[in-house]
C-alpha positions as CSV (number, residue, x, y, z in Angstrom):
1,M,0.4,0.0,-0.1
2,E,2.7,2.3,0.7
3,V,4.8,1.8,-2.4
4,L,1.0,1.9,-4.6
5,K,1.3,5.3,-2.4
6,I,4.8,6.7,-3.8
7,V,4.0,5.8,-7.2
8,I,0.5,8.4,-7.5
9,T,2.0,10.8,-5.2
10,S,5.2,10.7,-7.8
11,L,3.1,10.4,-10.4
12,G,0.8,13.8,-9.2
13,S,4.1,15.5,-8.3
14,L,5.8,15.2,-12.0
15,A,2.4,16.5,-13.4
16,V,2.2,19.8,-11.1
17,L,5.9,20.3,-11.9
18,F,5.3,19.7,-15.4
19,I,2.3,22.1,-15.4
20,L,4.3,24.6,-13.4
21,T,6.9,24.7,-15.8
22,K,4.5,25.4,-19.1
23,I,3.1,28.5,-16.3
24,M,6.5,29.7,-15.6
25,G,7.5,29.5,-19.9
26,D,10.5,28.9,-21.5
27,R,12.7,30.3,-19.3
28,E,12.6,27.4,-17.2
29,M,14.3,25.2,-19.9
30,S,16.8,27.8,-20.7
31,Q,19.6,29.9,-18.9
32,L,18.8,30.3,-15.6
33,S,18.7,33.4,-13.6
34,M,19.2,34.1,-9.8
35,F,15.5,33.7,-8.6
36,D,14.2,31.3,-11.1
37,Y,17.4,29.2,-10.0
38,I,15.9,29.6,-6.8
39,V,12.7,28.7,-7.4
40,S,13.6,25.7,-9.6
41,I,15.6,23.6,-6.7
42,T,13.0,25.2,-4.2
43,I,9.9,23.3,-6.0
44,G,11.8,20.2,-6.8
45,S,12.9,19.9,-3.8
46,I,9.0,20.0,-2.4
47,A,7.9,17.8,-5.4
48,A,10.7,15.0,-3.7
49,E,9.9,15.7,-0.1
50,M,6.0,15.2,-1.2
51,A,6.5,11.9,-3.6
52,T,8.4,10.3,-0.9
53,A,6.1,11.8,2.0
54,L,4.2,8.7,3.7
55,E,2.5,10.5,6.2
56,G,1.4,13.9,6.5
57,D,-0.8,15.9,4.8
58,L,-0.1,16.4,0.6
59,I,-2.1,19.3,0.4
60,Q,0.7,21.7,2.2
61,P,3.5,20.4,-0.2
62,L,1.3,20.6,-2.9
63,T,0.6,24.6,-2.1
64,A,3.4,25.8,-1.4
65,M,4.7,24.4,-5.2
66,I,1.9,26.4,-6.5
67,V,2.8,29.4,-4.6
68,Y,6.1,29.3,-5.6
69,G,5.0,28.9,-9.4
70,L,2.5,31.8,-9.5
71,V,5.1,34.7,-7.8
72,S,7.7,33.0,-10.4
73,F,5.2,33.4,-13.0
74,G,4.2,36.8,-11.5
75,I,7.8,38.2,-11.0
76,S,8.3,36.8,-14.4
77,Y,5.2,38.7,-15.8
78,V,6.4,42.4,-14.0
79,T,10.1,41.9,-15.0
80,C,8.7,41.9,-18.9
81,K,7.3,45.7,-17.9
82,S,9.7,47.2,-15.7
83,I,13.2,47.9,-16.6
84,K,14.2,48.1,-12.9
85,L,12.7,45.7,-11.3
86,R,14.5,43.1,-14.1
87,R,17.5,44.5,-13.6
88,F,17.3,44.2,-9.5
89,V,16.3,40.8,-10.3
90,E,18.1,39.3,-13.3
91,G,21.2,41.4,-13.3
92,H,22.8,43.8,-16.2
93,A,25.3,42.7,-18.3
94,M,28.8,43.8,-17.6
95,I,32.2,44.6,-19.3
96,L,34.7,42.4,-18.6
97,Y,37.7,43.6,-21.3
98,Q,37.2,46.0,-23.6
99,N,40.3,47.5,-26.2
100,G,43.2,46.4,-23.9
101,H,42.1,46.7,-21.0
102,I,40.8,44.5,-17.9
103,Y,38.9,45.7,-15.8
104,E,39.3,44.5,-12.2
105,K,36.0,45.7,-10.5
106,N,34.0,44.5,-12.9
107,L,35.0,40.7,-11.9
108,L,35.2,41.5,-8.4
109,K,31.1,42.8,-9.0
110,A,31.1,39.0,-11.2
111,K,33.3,37.1,-8.7
112,L,35.4,36.1,-11.9
113,D,38.9,35.8,-11.2
114,V,41.6,35.9,-14.3
115,D,42.3,32.3,-14.8
116,E,38.2,32.1,-14.8
117,F,38.0,35.2,-17.1
118,L,40.2,33.5,-19.7
119,S,38.7,30.2,-19.8
120,M,36.3,31.7,-20.4
121,C,37.2,33.5,-23.9
122,R,39.1,29.7,-24.8
123,I,35.6,28.0,-24.4
124,C,34.0,30.8,-26.8
125,G,37.3,30.3,-29.4
126,Y,39.9,33.5,-28.5
127,F,43.2,32.1,-26.6
128,D,44.7,35.5,-27.0
129,L,42.6,39.1,-26.0
130,E,44.6,40.7,-27.9
131,E,41.9,39.4,-30.6
132,I,39.3,40.5,-28.7
133,Y,37.7,44.3,-28.8
134,T,35.2,43.9,-25.7
135,A,34.0,40.8,-23.7
136,I,30.9,41.1,-22.3
137,L,29.4,39.4,-18.9
138,E,26.1,38.7,-19.7
139,S,23.2,37.8,-17.0
140,N,22.9,35.0,-17.2
141,G,26.8,34.2,-16.7
142,K,27.4,33.2,-20.7
143,L,30.2,35.5,-22.6
144,S,29.8,37.2,-25.1
145,I,32.4,38.6,-27.3
146,I,33.1,41.2,-30.6
147,P,36.7,40.4,-31.7
148,I,39.2,42.6,-33.1
149,V,38.1,43.4,-36.5
150,N,40.8,41.8,-38.2
151,H,40.2,38.3,-36.4
152,R,36.2,37.7,-37.4
153,P,35.5,35.8,-39.8
154,A,34.4,37.4,-43.3
155,T,31.2,37.5,-44.1
156,P,29.9,38.1,-47.4
157,A,29.6,41.8,-47.2
158,D,33.1,41.9,-47.2
159,L,33.6,40.1,-50.6
160,S,31.2,41.7,-52.3
161,L,28.7,38.6,-52.4
162,N,25.1,38.9,-52.3
163,P,24.2,35.0,-51.5
164,T,20.3,34.1,-51.4
165,Q,18.3,34.2,-48.0
166,N,17.7,31.3,-46.2
167,Y,14.6,30.3,-44.5
168,P,13.5,27.7,-41.7
169,L,13.3,24.1,-43.6
170,A,9.5,23.0,-43.0
171,N,9.5,19.3,-41.8
172,V,6.7,17.4,-44.1
173,I,7.1,14.1,-43.1
174,I,8.6,12.8,-39.9
175,D,8.2,9.1,-38.4
176,G,6.1,8.3,-42.1
177,K,3.2,10.9,-41.0
178,I,2.6,13.8,-43.2
179,L,2.6,16.8,-41.1
180,K,0.0,18.3,-42.9
181,D,-0.1,22.4,-41.6
182,N,3.4,22.2,-42.7
183,L,3.1,20.3,-45.9
184,K,0.4,23.3,-46.3
185,S,2.7,26.5,-45.4
186,T,5.1,25.6,-47.3
187,G,2.2,25.9,-50.7
188,N,2.4,22.2,-51.7
189,N,0.1,19.4,-51.3
190,E,-0.6,15.2,-50.4
191,I,0.2,14.4,-54.3
192,W,2.9,16.6,-55.1
193,L,4.3,15.1,-51.7
194,E,3.9,11.6,-53.3
195,K,5.4,12.4,-56.6
196,Q,8.3,14.5,-55.1
197,L,8.8,10.5,-53.0
198,S,8.6,8.2,-56.4
199,S,11.1,10.6,-57.8
200,H,13.3,9.6,-55.1
201,G,12.8,6.7,-55.2
202,V,10.3,5.8,-52.2
203,A,7.3,3.7,-52.7
204,D,6.0,3.2,-49.4
205,M,5.9,6.7,-46.7
206,S,5.8,4.5,-44.2
207,D,9.9,4.5,-45.4
208,V,10.3,8.1,-44.6
209,F,12.3,9.3,-40.7
210,L,12.7,12.7,-42.4
211,A,11.3,14.8,-45.0
212,N,11.1,18.6,-44.9
213,Y,11.2,21.6,-47.5
214,D,14.0,23.8,-48.1
215,V,12.0,27.0,-49.3
216,S,15.3,29.0,-50.1
217,K,16.0,25.9,-52.5
218,N,12.8,24.4,-53.7
219,K,13.8,21.6,-53.3
220,I,13.1,18.7,-50.9
221,N,14.8,16.6,-48.9
222,I,14.1,12.4,-47.6
223,Y,15.6,10.3,-45.0
224,V,14.6,6.8,-45.5
225,K,14.7,5.0,-42.0
226,L,17.6,2.5,-42.3
227,K,17.3,-1.3,-41.6
228,D,20.9,-2.4,-41.1
229,E,22.9,-0.9,-38.2
230,L,26.2,0.7,-39.3
231,S,28.8,-1.8,-39.8
232,N,31.7,1.2,-39.1
233,D,30.6,2.6,-36.5
234,I,33.4,5.1,-35.0
235,F,31.7,5.4,-31.2
236,K,31.3,2.3,-30.4
């Protein structure tokens, strides 16, 4: 009976966590601000306690989870409207390095030492500070870098080229099933899709693992299901 209760409360806590995460928004799945981090850990701890509590009132932890979730949602909404509150809750970006100068006070504010700063630069692909013009620590803890102009990658504009604009590819078939809304958004229909499959030598749509449509090139990319394992898998 106790095992059954744990199973039920675990499923219940997972359901509540899922609903609260959907309410709080996708930001909970991305880089967390300090406030989001605190709320996420607290809600997770309450959910774990709720799932394993064999005795006691389940309404209390459930209420606490909902309160934390609503507070997080409220803070997220208010910070979208108020710049000052957003700066207070989420912090702000800081310049750590610019034009050959390391800003020591900002490193201290960010609780970073020089070794950590250099490590972050290396992770971004810069092993020499002389290749960097500005290094900015974002509020989510990530480092953004503006390179010295002579050390940045060449762009088509630098070479006086005019490439065609790329667009997101629309998935029209996934695991043998047509995504009708996506197909319609490309301006094509199922008859056109069947002709495309036939021209690629695909007789049965169920054999298609993925098919997507490239608007910029007006072509369809088809990936069929492989029946045999990769014999020369280099990662085995």
